[in-house]
KEKE-3310 file (N, C-alpha, C; in steps of 0.2 Angstrom, whole numbers, plus 5000, padded with zeros to 4 digits):
npx = (4944:4950:4958:4948:4942:4952:4954:4941:4941:4951:4946:4935:4941:4948:4936:4931:4942:4942:4929:4931:4941:4935:4925:4933:4940:4929:4925:4936:4935:4923:4926:4936:4929:4920:4929:4934:4923:4919:4931:4931:4919:4923:4933:4925:4916:4925:4930:4918:4916:4925:4930:4933:4940:4942:4951:4950:4959:4951:4935:4929:4931:4930:4934:4948:4960:4970:4965:4953:4957:4963:4952:4946:4952:4947:4933:4935:4939:4928:4920:4927:4932:4923:4922:4917:4916:4919:4919:4928:4928:4936:4933:4942:4959:4959:4950:4955:4962:4952:4943:4951:4951:4937:4936:4943:4935:4923:4925:4932:4943:4954:4961:4964:4973:4974:4987:5001:4998:4990:4998:5003:4990:4987:4998:4996:4984:4985:4993:4984:4973:4977:4972:4967:4972:4982:4985:4995:4993:5005:5015:5028:5035:5047:5049:5040:5025:5018:5006:5005:5007:5016:5013:5021:5027:5035:5039:5050:5053:5042:5043:5056:5053:5044:5053:5061:5051:5048:5061:5063:5053:5054:5059:5066:5076:5074:5066:5053:5050:5040:5038:5029:5029:5046:5048:5050:5040:5038:5051:5056:5049:5054:5068:5069:5063:5072:5084:5080:5077:5090:5097:5091:5094:5108:5111:5101:5092:5085:5073:5070:5058:5052:5036:5032:5019:5003:4990:4987:4982:4984:4997:5004:5001:5008:5022:5023:5021:5033:5043:5040:5043:5057:5060:5055:5048:5041:5032:5032:5022:5022:5013:5001:4986:4991:5000:4990:4986:4998:4999:4987:4989:5001:4997:4987:4994:4999:5010:5018:5013:5015:5006:5002:5002:4987:4978:4978:4971:4958:4954:4958:4957:4945:4941:4944:4936:4940:4949:4965:4968:4973:4987:4992:5003:5005:5003:5012:5009:5004:4999:4989:4977:4979:4988:4981:4971:4979:4984:4972:4968:4979:4975:4963:4967:4975:4989:4994:5007:5017:5027:5037:5031:5034:5027:5030:5035:5034:5024:5013:5012:5016:5017:5015:5002:4991:4993:4982:4974:4986:4992:4994:5005:5016:5031:5035:5048:5050:5041:5046:5058:5053:5047:5058:5065:5056:5057:5070:5070:5062:5069:5080:5091:5092:5095:5084:5088:5101:5111:5121:5127:5120:5118:5127:5127:5113:5111:5120:5117:5103:5095:5096:5092:5088:5090:5076)
npy = (4641:4643:4654:4664:4664:4669:4682:4687:4687:4696:4708:4710:4712:4723:4732:4731:4736:4750:4754:4753:4763:4775:4776:4776:4789:4797:4795:4800:4813:4817:4816:4826:4837:4837:4837:4850:4858:4854:4858:4873:4875:4872:4882:4893:4891:4891:4904:4912:4909:4914:4926:4943:4955:4973:4984:5000:5015:5025:5034:5034:5030:5037:5050:5051:5050:5040:5030:5028:5023:5011:5004:5002:4991:4980:4981:4978:4965:4959:4961:4955:4942:4937:4937:4940:4955:4965:4980:4988:5001:5014:5024:5030:5029:5019:5009:5002:4990:4982:4981:4975:4962:4959:4958:4945:4937:4937:4928:4930:4926:4933:4948:4964:4977:4994:5004:5010:5012:5002:4991:4986:4981:4972:4963:4959:4953:4943:4933:4927:4922:4911:4904:4913:4924:4939:4955:4970:4986:4996:4994:4986:4972:4969:4956:4942:4933:4917:4920:4932:4946:4960:4973:4983:4996:5001:5015:5024:5022:5028:5041:5044:5045:5056:5066:5066:5072:5084:5091:5093:5101:5112:5129:5138:5131:5127:5116:5110:5099:5091:5083:5072:5065:5059:5045:5028:5025:5038:5044:5036:5041:5055:5054:5046:5056:5067:5061:5057:5070:5075:5067:5070:5084:5090:5102:5106:5112:5106:5108:5101:5097:5092:5091:5084:5080:5075:5079:5093:5105:5119:5121:5114:5123:5134:5129:5127:5140:5146:5139:5143:5156:5155:5152:5140:5132:5121:5109:5095:5085:5074:5071:5067:5075:5087:5089:5091:5104:5110:5107:5113:5127:5129:5126:5135:5146:5148:5139:5124:5108:5091:5078:5065:5047:5044:5047:5063:5073:5069:5066:5077:5089:5086:5082:5093:5103:5111:5125:5128:5116:5116:5117:5105:5094:5080:5064:5055:5039:5027:5012:5006:5000:4990:4982:4978:4970:4960:4953:4948:4940:4931:4924:4918:4910:4901:4903:4912:4920:4923:4937:4951:4959:4968:4979:4985:4995:4986:4978:4986:4992:5005:5021:5035:5047:5051:5067:5075:5091:5097:5092:5097:5106:5098:5094:5084:5079:5078:5068:5058:5056:5052:5040:5032:5032:5025:5013:5010:5009:4998:4988:4987:4995:5008:5012:5019:5024:5027:5040:5043:5033:5027:5038:5043:5033:5032:5044:5043:5031:5028:5040:5049:5063:5079:5094:5101)
npz = (4794:4807:4804:4801:4814:4822:4816:4819:4833:4835:4829:4838:4851:4848:4846:4859:4866:4861:4866:4879:4881:4876:4886:4898:4895:4895:4908:4915:4910:4916:4929:4931:4928:4938:4949:4947:4949:4962:4968:4966:4973:4986:4988:4987:4998:5009:5008:5010:5023:5030:5042:5045:5056:5058:5067:5074:5080:5084:5085:5073:5056:5045:5044:5042:5030:5030:5038:5032:5019:5022:5026:5015:5009:5016:5012:4998:5000:5005:4993:4983:4988:4996:5010:5027:5035:5049:5058:5071:5083:5093:5107:5115:5120:5130:5126:5116:5117:5123:5112:5103:5109:5108:5095:5093:5101:5095:5085:5073:5060:5056:5063:5061:5065:5064:5062:5072:5085:5089:5092:5105:5110:5101:5102:5116:5115:5106:5111:5120:5112:5103:5091:5083:5069:5068:5062:5060:5053:5045:5054:5064:5073:5086:5091:5086:5088:5084:5077:5072:5062:5055:5045:5033:5022:5008:5010:5008:4994:4988:4993:4987:4974:4975:4979:4968:4959:4965:4965:4952:4948:4955:4955:4962:4968:4981:4992:5002:5017:5027:5042:5053:5069:5072:5067:5061:5050:5045:5044:5034:5022:5023:5021:5009:5001:5002:4997:4984:4978:4979:4971:4958:4957:4961:4967:4974:4988:5003:5015:5030:5042:5058:5066:5077:5079:5074:5072:5071:5061:5061:5066:5056:5046:5050:5050:5036:5031:5036:5028:5016:5017:5017:5005:4999:4986:4983:4993:5003:5013:5026:5038:5044:5050:5053:5042:5032:5035:5031:5017:5012:5015:5008:4994:4993:4994:4981:4980:4975:4980:4988:4993:5005:5009:5005:4989:4990:4982:4982:4995:5003:4995:4989:4977:4969:4973:4983:4987:4980:4974:4962:4963:4968:4966:4967:4976:4988:4989:5001:5000:5009:5008:4999:5006:5017:5010:5004:5015:5020:5010:5010:5022:5018:5008:5015:5017:5026:5035:5049:5056:5048:5034:5019:5008:4991:4977:4966:4971:4970:4982:4985:4979:4966:4965:4953:4943:4941:4941:4939:4929:4916:4919:4921:4914:4899:4900:4914:4918:4911:4917:4930:4927:4923:4935:4943:4937:4940:4953:4956:4950:4958:4956:4961:4978:4988:5001:5001:4999:4991:4982:4970:4961:4951:4941:4939:4932:4921:4914:4916:4915:4904:4901:4896:4905:4914)
capx = (4940:4954:4960:4942:4940:4957:4952:4935:4942:4955:4941:4931:4946:4949:4931:4931:4947:4940:4924:4934:4945:4930:4922:4938:4940:4922:4925:4941:4933:4918:4930:4940:4924:4918:4934:4935:4917:4920:4936:4928:4914:4926:4936:4920:4913:4930:4930:4913:4915:4931:4928:4938:4938:4947:4951:4953:4960:4947:4928:4927:4937:4929:4937:4955:4962:4974:4960:4948:4960:4964:4946:4944:4955:4942:4928:4937:4940:4921:4917:4930:4934:4917:4923:4913:4920:4916:4923:4928:4931:4937:4931:4948:4964:4958:4945:4958:4963:4945:4940:4954:4949:4931:4937:4944:4930:4918:4926:4935:4949:4959:4960:4968:4974:4976:4991:5006:4995:4986:5003:5003:4984:4987:5003:4993:4978:4987:4996:4979:4969:4981:4969:4966:4977:4982:4990:4995:4995:5010:5019:5032:5037:5054:5048:5034:5021:5017:5000:5005:5010:5017:5013:5025:5026:5042:5038:5056:5052:5037:5047:5061:5049:5041:5058:5062:5046:5049:5067:5063:5047:5056:5062:5070:5081:5073:5060:5052:5048:5037:5036:5026:5034:5052:5047:5052:5036:5039:5058:5057:5047:5058:5074:5068:5062:5079:5089:5078:5078:5097:5100:5089:5097:5114:5112:5094:5091:5079:5072:5066:5056:5047:5031:5030:5012:4999:4983:4986:4983:4986:5004:5006:5001:5014:5028:5023:5023:5040:5046:5039:5047:5064:5061:5053:5042:5038:5032:5029:5020:5020:5012:4994:4981:4996:5002:4985:4987:5003:4998:4982:4993:5006:4994:4983:4999:5002:5016:5017:5013:5014:5002:5005:4998:4982:4978:4974:4966:4951:4953:4959:4954:4938:4940:4945:4931:4943:4954:4972:4969:4977:4993:4993:5006:5004:5004:5016:5004:5006:4993:4987:4971:4981:4991:4975:4968:4984:4984:4965:4968:4983:4971:4958:4971:4979:4996:4996:5013:5019:5033:5036:5030:5034:5024:5034:5032:5032:5018:5008:5011:5017:5017:5013:4995:4990:4994:4975:4973:4992:4994:4997:5010:5022:5034:5037:5055:5049:5037:5050:5063:5050:5046:5064:5067:5052:5059:5077:5069:5059:5075:5085:5097:5092:5094:5081:5090:5108:5111:5127:5129:5117:5116:5131:5125:5107:5112:5124:5113:5095:5092:5100:5087:5090:5087:5070)
capy = (4643:4645:4661:4668:4665:4674:4689:4690:4689:4703:4714:4710:4714:4731:4736:4732:4742:4756:4756:4754:4769:4780:4776:4779:4796:4801:4795:4805:4820:4819:4817:4832:4843:4836:4840:4857:4861:4853:4863:4879:4876:4872:4888:4898:4890:4894:4912:4915:4907:4918:4932:4948:4961:4978:4988:5007:5018:5031:5032:5034:5029:5041:5057:5051:5047:5034:5024:5026:5020:5004:5001:5000:4984:4976:4982:4974:4958:4957:4960:4950:4936:4935:4937:4943:4960:4969:4986:4989:5008:5015:5031:5033:5024:5013:5005:4999:4983:4978:4981:4969:4956:4958:4955:4938:4934:4937:4923:4932:4922:4938:4954:4969:4984:5000:5010:5008:5013:4996:4986:4983:4978:4966:4958:4955:4948:4937:4928:4923:4919:4908:4902:4919:4928:4946:4959:4977:4990:5001:4993:4980:4970:4966:4949:4939:4927:4914:4921:4940:4949:4967:4976:4989:4999:5004:5023:5027:5022:5033:5047:5045:5048:5062:5070:5068:5077:5091:5094:5095:5106:5118:5135:5142:5127:5125:5113:5109:5092:5092:5076:5072:5062:5056:5038:5025:5026:5045:5046:5033:5046:5061:5052:5045:5062:5071:5058:5058:5077:5077:5064:5074:5090:5090:5109:5107:5113:5102:5110:5095:5099:5088:5094:5080:5081:5072:5081:5100:5108:5126:5120:5112:5129:5139:5127:5129:5148:5146:5136:5147:5162:5153:5151:5134:5132:5114:5107:5088:5084:5067:5073:5067:5080:5093:5090:5093:5111:5113:5107:5118:5133:5129:5127:5141:5152:5146:5135:5117:5103:5084:5075:5058:5041:5043:5053:5068:5077:5067:5066:5084:5093:5084:5081:5099:5108:5114:5129:5125:5109:5116:5117:5099:5091:5073:5062:5049:5035:5021:5008:5002:4996:4983:4979:4974:4965:4955:4949:4945:4935:4925:4920:4914:4904:4897:4905:4918:4919:4928:4941:4957:4959:4974:4980:4990:4997:4980:4975:4991:4994:5012:5024:5042:5047:5056:5074:5078:5097:5100:5088:5102:5109:5094:5093:5077:5077:5076:5062:5052:5054:5049:5033:5029:5031:5020:5006:5008:5007:4991:4983:4988:4999:5013:5011:5025:5027:5028:5047:5044:5027:5026:5044:5043:5027:5034:5050:5041:5026:5028:5046:5053:5067:5086:5098:5104)
capz = (4801:4812:4802:4802:4821:4825:4814:4822:4840:4835:4828:4844:4856:4846:4847:4866:4868:4859:4870:4886:4880:4876:4893:4902:4894:4897:4916:4917:4909:4921:4936:4930:4929:4945:4954:4946:4952:4969:4971:4966:4978:4992:4989:4989:5005:5013:5008:5013:5030:5033:5045:5047:5060:5057:5073:5073:5087:5084:5085:5066:5051:5039:5043:5042:5025:5031:5040:5026:5013:5024:5026:5007:5008:5019:5007:4992:5001:5005:4987:4978:4991:5000:5017:5031:5038:5055:5060:5079:5084:5100:5108:5118:5120:5135:5123:5110:5119:5123:5106:5099:5112:5106:5088:5094:5104:5090:5081:5067:5058:5056:5066:5058:5069:5059:5065:5077:5092:5092:5092:5111:5111:5097:5105:5122:5114:5102:5116:5123:5107:5098:5085:5079:5066:5069:5058:5061:5047:5046:5061:5064:5080:5086:5091:5084:5090:5077:5074:5071:5056:5054:5038:5032:5015:5006:5010:5005:4987:4986:4995:4982:4968:4976:4979:4961:4956:4968:4963:4944:4947:4959:4951:4967:4970:4988:4993:5009:5019:5034:5045:5060:5073:5069:5068:5055:5044:5043:5042:5027:5018:5022:5019:5002:4998:5002:4993:4977:4976:4978:4965:4953:4956:4967:4970:4978:4996:5006:5022:5033:5049:5061:5070:5083:5080:5068:5072:5072:5055:5062:5067:5049:5042:5052:5047:5029:5030:5037:5023:5010:5018:5016:4997:4996:4981:4983:5000:5004:5020:5029:5045:5045:5050:5053:5036:5028:5036:5028:5010:5011:5016:5002:4988:4993:4993:4975:4980:4974:4986:4987:4999:5007:5011:5000:4984:4993:4979:4984:5003:5006:4991:4988:4969:4966:4975:4989:4984:4980:4971:4956:4965:4971:4961:4967:4983:4989:4992:5004:4998:5015:5006:4996:5012:5021:5006:5003:5021:5020:5004:5013:5026:5014:5004:5020:5016:5030:5039:5054:5054:5045:5027:5016:5001:4988:4971:4962:4973:4971:4989:4986:4972:4966:4963:4946:4943:4941:4938:4938:4923:4910:4921:4922:4907:4897:4903:4921:4918:4908:4923:4936:4925:4924:4942:4946:4935:4943:4961:4956:4948:4963:4954:4966:4985:4990:5007:5000:4996:4986:4978:4963:4957:4945:4937:4936:4927:4915:4910:4916:4915:4899:4899:4897:4911:4913)
cpx = (4944:4956:4954:4941:4946:4955:4946:4937:4947:4951:4937:4935:4947:4943:4930:4935:4945:4934:4927:4938:4940:4927:4927:4939:4935:4923:4930:4939:4928:4921:4933:4935:4921:4923:4935:4929:4917:4925:4934:4923:4918:4930:4931:4917:4919:4930:4924:4912:4921:4928:4934:4936:4944:4946:4954:4954:4956:4940:4925:4933:4936:4932:4945:4957:4966:4970:4956:4951:4961:4957:4944:4947:4950:4935:4929:4937:4933:4918:4920:4932:4928:4918:4918:4917:4916:4922:4922:4931:4932:4936:4937:4953:4963:4953:4949:4959:4957:4942:4944:4952:4942:4931:4938:4939:4924:4919:4929:4942:4955:4957:4965:4968:4977:4980:4995:5003:4992:4991:5003:4996:4984:4992:5000:4988:4980:4990:4991:4975:4973:4979:4967:4972:4977:4987:4989:4997:5000:5014:5023:5035:5044:5054:5041:5031:5019:5010:4999:5009:5010:5017:5016:5025:5033:5041:5044:5056:5047:5040:5052:5058:5047:5047:5061:5058:5047:5055:5066:5058:5049:5060:5067:5076:5080:5067:5059:5049:5046:5035:5033:5031:5040:5052:5048:5047:5036:5046:5059:5055:5052:5065:5074:5068:5068:5083:5087:5078:5086:5100:5097:5092:5102:5114:5105:5095:5085:5079:5067:5065:5051:5043:5030:5023:5008:4992:4982:4988:4985:4994:5007:5007:5007:5021:5028:5024:5030:5045:5046:5043:5055:5065:5058:5047:5039:5038:5028:5028:5018:5019:5005:4990:4986:4998:4997:4985:4992:5002:4992:4985:4998:5002:4989:4987:5002:5009:5014:5017:5012:5011:5006:5000:4992:4982:4974:4971:4959:4950:4954:4955:4947:4936:4941:4940:4934:4949:4961:4973:4973:4984:4996:4996:5004:5003:5008:5012:5007:4999:4991:4981:4974:4985:4986:4973:4973:4984:4977:4966:4973:4979:4965:4961:4975:4986:4998:5002:5014:5025:5032:5035:5030:5032:5028:5030:5030:5026:5012:5007:5012:5017:5015:5006:4995:4991:4987:4976:4981:4996:4998:5003:5017:5025:5035:5043:5054:5045:5042:5055:5059:5049:5052:5066:5063:5055:5066:5075:5066:5065:5080:5092:5098:5091:5091:5084:5097:5108:5116:5127:5126:5116:5121:5128:5118:5108:5115:5120:5106:5092:5095:5095:5090:5087:5080:5070)
cpy = (4646:4653:4666:4669:4670:4681:4692:4691:4695:4708:4715:4714:4722:4735:4737:4737:4748:4759:4758:4761:4775:4781:4779:4786:4800:4801:4800:4812:4822:4820:4823:4838:4843:4839:4847:4861:4860:4858:4870:4880:4876:4879:4893:4897:4893:4901:4915:4913:4911:4925:4936:4954:4967:4983:4995:5010:5024:5029:5032:5033:5032:5047:5057:5047:5040:5028:5022:5022:5012:5001:4998:4993:4979:4976:4978:4967:4955:4956:4955:4943:4933:4934:4941:4949:4964:4974:4987:4996:5009:5023:5035:5027:5018:5008:5001:4992:4979:4977:4975:4963:4954:4955:4948:4935:4933:4931:4924:4928:4927:4945:4959:4975:4989:5005:5007:5008:5007:4990:4982:4979:4971:4961:4955:4951:4942:4931:4924:4919:4917:4905:4907:4922:4935:4949:4966:4981:4995:5001:4987:4978:4968:4958:4947:4933:4924:4915:4929:4942:4957:4968:4983:4990:5002:5012:5026:5027:5027:5040:5049:5048:5054:5068:5072:5073:5084:5094:5097:5100:5113:5123:5139:5138:5125:5122:5111:5101:5092:5085:5077:5070:5059:5049:5035:5026:5033:5046:5042:5038:5052:5059:5051:5051:5066:5068:5058:5065:5078:5074:5067:5080:5091:5097:5110:5108:5111:5104:5104:5098:5093:5092:5091:5080:5078:5075:5089:5104:5115:5126:5118:5119:5134:5136:5128:5136:5149:5144:5140:5153:5161:5152:5145:5135:5126:5111:5100:5088:5077:5068:5072:5073:5087:5094:5092:5101:5114:5113:5112:5125:5134:5131:5133:5148:5152:5143:5128:5113:5096:5081:5068:5054:5039:5048:5059:5074:5075:5068:5072:5089:5092:5085:5088:5105:5112:5119:5127:5119:5109:5117:5110:5095:5083:5071:5055:5044:5029:5017:5003:4998:4989:4979:4975:4969:4959:4950:4945:4939:4929:4921:4915:4908:4900:4898:4911:4915:4924:4932:4948:4956:4966:4974:4986:4992:4992:4977:4979:4993:5001:5015:5032:5042:5051:5063:5078:5085:5100:5097:5092:5105:5105:5092:5085:5074:5075:5069:5056:5050:5050:5041:5029:5027:5026:5013:5005:5006:5000:4986:4983:4992:5005:5011:5018:5028:5028:5035:5048:5039:5027:5032:5044:5038:5029:5039:5048:5036:5026:5034:5051:5059:5074:5089:5100:5111)
cpz = (4805:4810:4803:4810:4824:4823:4818:4829:4840:4834:4835:4850:4854:4847:4855:4869:4867:4864:4877:4886:4880:4883:4898:4901:4896:4905:4918:4916:4914:4928:4936:4931:4936:4950:4953:4950:4960:4972:4971:4972:4985:4994:4991:4995:5010:5014:5011:5020:5034:5036:5047:5050:5058:5063:5072:5080:5088:5084:5078:5062:5045:5038:5043:5035:5025:5033:5035:5021:5016:5024:5019:5006:5010:5014:5001:4994:5002:4998:4983:4982:4995:5007:5021:5036:5043:5057:5068:5079:5091:5101:5111:5119:5125:5132:5118:5112:5120:5117:5102:5102:5109:5099:5088:5096:5100:5084:5074:5066:5058:5059:5064:5062:5064:5063:5071:5084:5094:5092:5099:5112:5107:5100:5111:5120:5110:5106:5119:5118:5101:5091:5080:5076:5067:5064:5060:5055:5049:5052:5060:5071:5080:5086:5090:5087:5084:5074:5073:5066:5056:5047:5037:5024:5014:5005:5007:4997:4985:4987:4990:4976:4969:4976:4972:4957:4958:4966:4956:4943:4950:4954:4956:4969:4978:4988:5001:5011:5026:5036:5051:5065:5070:5071:5062:5049:5042:5040:5035:5022:5017:5020:5012:4998:4996:4997:4985:4974:4975:4972:4958:4951:4962:4970:4974:4985:4999:5013:5025:5040:5052:5066:5077:5085:5073:5067:5073:5065:5055:5062:5060:5045:5044:5049:5040:5027:5031:5032:5017:5011:5017:5009:4995:4991:4980:4990:5000:5011:5022:5036:5047:5044:5050:5046:5031:5029:5032:5020:5008:5011:5009:4996:4988:4993:4986:4975:4979:4980:4984:4993:5000:5009:5006:4994:4987:4989:4980:4991:5006:5001:4987:4980:4966:4968:4981:4986:4985:4976:4965:4957:4969:4966:4961:4974:4983:4992:4995:5004:5004:5013:5003:5002:5016:5017:5005:5009:5022:5015:5006:5018:5023:5010:5009:5020:5021:5035:5044:5052:5050:5037:5024:5009:4998:4981:4966:4964:4973:4978:4990:4979:4972:4963:4956:4948:4944:4938:4936:4932:4918:4912:4922:4915:4906:4900:4911:4922:4916:4914:4928:4934:4926:4931:4945:4944:4939:4950:4961:4955:4953:4961:4958:4973:4987:4997:5007:4996:4991:4981:4971:4958:4951:4940:4934:4931:4921:4911:4911:4914:4910:4896:4900:4903:4909:4910)
residu = (MET:ALA:ILE:PHE:SER:ILE:ARG:THR:ASN:ALA:LEU:LEU:VAL:LYS:LYS:VAL:THR:ARG:VAL:VAL:TRP:ILE:CYS:SER:SER:ALA:ALA:LEU:ALA:PHE:LEU:ALA:ILE:PHE:THR:LEU:ILE:PHE:GLY:LEU:LYS:THR:ILE:SER:VAL:ARG:ALA:SER:SER:ILE:LYS:VAL:GLY:MET:VAL:PHE:ASP:SER:PRO:THR:TYR:GLU:ASP:ASN:ASP:PHE:ARG:TRP:GLN:THR:TYR:GLN:GLY:LEU:VAL:ARG:ALA:GLU:ASP:GLU:LEU:GLY:VAL:ILE:GLY:THR:VAL:TYR:THR:SER:THR:ASP:PRO:SER:GLN:ILE:GLU:PRO:GLN:VAL:GLN:LEU:CYS:ALA:LEU:ASP:GLY:ASN:ASP:LEU:CYS:ILE:GLY:VAL:GLY:TYR:SER:ILE:MET:GLU:ALA:ILE:SER:ASN:THR:ALA:ALA:THR:TYR:THR:SER:THR:GLN:PHE:ALA:VAL:ILE:ASP:ALA:ALA:PHE:VAL:ASN:TYR:LEU:PRO:ASN:VAL:ARG:GLY:ILE:LEU:PHE:ALA:SER:GLU:GLN:ALA:GLY:TYR:MET:ALA:GLY:THR:LEU:ALA:ALA:MET:MET:SER:GLN:SER:GLY:ILE:ILE:GLY:ASP:LEU:GLY:GLY:TRP:GLU:ILE:PRO:PRO:VAL:THR:ALA:PHE:THR:GLU:GLY:TYR:ARG:ASN:GLY:ALA:GLN:CYS:ALA:ASP:PRO:GLU:ILE:THR:THR:ILE:ILE:SER:TYR:THR:ASN:ASP:PHE:ASP:ASP:PRO:GLN:LEU:GLY:ALA:GLN:TYR:ALA:GLN:GLY:MET:ILE:SER:GLN:GLY:ALA:ASP:VAL:ILE:PHE:ALA:ALA:ALA:GLY:GLY:THR:GLY:VAL:GLY:ALA:ILE:LEU:THR:ALA:THR:GLN:SER:SER:VAL:TRP:ALA:ILE:GLY:VAL:ASP:THR:ASP:GLN:TYR:TYR:SER:VAL:PHE:MET:SER:GLY:THR:VAL:PRO:GLY:SER:ASN:TYR:LEU:LEU:SER:SER:ALA:MET:LYS:ARG:THR:ASP:ASN:GLY:ALA:PHE:TYR:SER:ILE:ALA:ASP:VAL:VAL:SER:GLY:THR:PHE:THR:SER:GLY:THR:ILE:ILE:TYR:ASN:LEU:ALA:ASP:ASP:GLY:VAL:GLY:LEU:ALA:PRO:PHE:HIS:GLU:THR:ASP:PRO:SER:VAL:PRO:LEU:THR:VAL:ARG:ALA:ARG:ILE:ASN:MET:VAL:ARG:GLN:ALA:LEU:ILE:SER:GLY:VAL:ILE:ASP:PRO:LEU:ASN:PRO:GLU:GLY:PRO:CYS:LEU:VAL:ILE:ARG:GLN:GLN:TYR:LEU:PRO:ILE:ALA:ASN:LYS)
# end
């Protein structure tokens, strides 16, 4: 009887243990599912409650490709993150700071200023509205408040790739580079362009001019005509609306052109409906839409930090636009070299602002390609 009793008790304990294990496993599984659902719900609620304002220094954001592209980052955040977006425009410079203040007063968690012209307004407003986060696209501060971020882009990388393309597509050995104001966001493009071209072809001549204007297409046309008269057969323009006049003049004169900031095949040549689109090689893109989206995502996730942040090729912060209509004219050797240069830029082998250092290494190890 004692032996039977012991065996019975052992079996009973084994059954009870199994039941407890099953119940515990089920409880843990239920808890995991509950936590996942609750967690997802928390994230969803947080995202849908985040409000983002975007402040422009102009009465519209639809007639300027730089502003329009940045706005697409807000549209994407509304679609993918569920944030509530509001746009603030200014009819003249005196309205910029009141619009930034209104953005904060409206209870936005993040106010994004588009362009360096909004820097002062952001700085002044952020000092008062300390619970609001602020960011400025394409600008950086010397000193930062704890709720302010400056968003820059590695324009020199995009410029370097554009210079590589220009030098390899040039038949005359002379290329042009038109900048607007001689300020860091522009000089980064022009210096990268010059260095990329020089590395691709040590004999290339690069004509660099600054117009000191971003809004005069006629002036840009005059500069382009001057470059063409000097023999330039590829022209890159980083000069806003002034640059648009330059690339329209170049392409409509049967000269290759490279656009800037956005894919100007769409924003300037309207998907090929404007004459000259068949001479637009590419555009050195500054992905301000991604810069805006990334900062909004940081606010949603609670990881927003102050200071300067720079988006580069690896972040999809800059890059070259597709060739579009000129695709048949770009040789495979040119494409291969650009792809290799891109990888060398991402890996750090190339310093796009160093005109000398990397060229020998690149030619010997990364670019064993025959001349075009």
